[in-house]
C-alpha positions in Angstrom: 40.2 -52.4 -66.7 37.5 -53.0 -68.8 34.4 -51.0 -68.2 30.9 -52.5 -69.6 29.0 -49.3 -70.5 25.9 -51.3 -72.4 23.7 -50.7 -69.6 24.5 -47.2 -69.0 24.3 -46.8 -72.6 20.8 -48.7 -72.8 19.8 -45.9 -69.9 20.8 -42.9 -72.0 18.7 -44.6 -75.3 15.9 -45.2 -73.2 16.1 -41.6 -71.8 16.2 -40.3 -74.9 13.2 -41.9 -76.2 11.1 -41.1 -73.4 11.1 -37.4 -74.9 10.5 -38.3 -78.0 6.8 -38.3 -77.4 5.9 -35.1 -74.9 2.2 -35.8 -74.5 2.5 -39.4 -73.0 5.6 -38.0 -70.7 3.2 -35.2 -69.6 0.4 -37.6 -68.9 2.9 -40.0 -67.2 4.5 -37.4 -64.9 0.8 -36.2 -64.0 -0.1 -39.5 -62.9 2.6 -40.3 -60.8 2.6 -37.0 -59.2 -1.2 -37.1 -58.8 -0.7 -40.1 -57.0 2.0 -39.5 -54.8 0.1 -36.2 -54.0 -3.1 -37.8 -52.5 -1.1 -40.8 -50.9 1.5 -38.4 -49.1 -1.7 -36.2 -48.0 -3.6 -39.1 -47.0 -1.0 -40.1 -44.6 0.2 -36.9 -43.3 -2.9 -35.7 -42.1 -4.1 -39.3 -40.7 -0.7 -39.0 -38.8 -1.0 -35.8 -38.1 -4.5 -36.3 -36.2 -2.6 -38.7 -33.9 -0.3 -36.7 -33.0 -2.4 -33.8 -32.6 -1.1 -31.3 -35.0 -4.3 -30.9 -37.0 -6.4 -28.4 -35.2 -10.8 -29.1 -35.0 -10.6 -27.0 -38.4 -8.2 -29.2 -40.3 -5.6 -27.0 -40.1 -2.1 -28.0 -40.1 0.9 -26.0 -39.0 4.3 -26.8 -40.9 2.7 -29.4 -42.9 4.8 -27.8 -46.0 7.7 -29.5 -44.6 6.8 -32.7 -44.7 5.6 -32.6 -47.8 8.9 -30.7 -48.9 10.9 -33.6 -47.0 8.6 -36.7 -48.7 9.2 -35.1 -52.0 13.0 -35.0 -51.7 13.1 -38.4 -50.6 11.1 -39.6 -53.4 13.2 -38.0 -56.0 16.8 -38.7 -54.6 15.9 -42.3 -53.7 14.4 -42.8 -57.3 17.7 -40.9 -58.8 19.9 -43.4 -56.7 17.9 -46.4 -58.1 16.4 -47.2 -54.9 12.7 -47.8 -53.8 11.2 -44.6 -53.5 11.4 -43.1 -49.6 7.7 -41.7 -48.6 5.7 -41.6 -45.8 3.8 -44.2 -45.2 0.5 -44.7 -42.9 1.8 -47.6 -41.0 3.7 -44.9 -39.1 0.3 -44.3 -37.6 0.7 -48.1 -35.6 3.9 -46.6 -33.7 2.4 -43.2 -32.9 -0.7 -45.0 -31.7 1.2 -47.0 -29.5 3.4 -44.4 -27.8 1.5 -41.5 -27.8 0.9 -39.5 -24.6 -2.4 -38.4 -23.1 -2.9 -34.5 -23.1 
């Protein structure tokens, strides 16, 4: 059995070049984390309000678990080569349709 390793070799070579310029790496990671954080925060706060998980002062109970699951889903999805798995604001549509009156 002959296994073609050119793709894997290219991945390793490109990954090594990524760490050759540390300031650019830091800027890329910071940019991605910054965008993802605010995207997730906006989505969780919007969906949380519809589910009545956000009180009148804007405090949430247990939001750190949602952030953790979003972070782990994004990292695992990226490592596996699939599109990232994150919280989407479209979830609010389904919640709005089926939410129960208080």
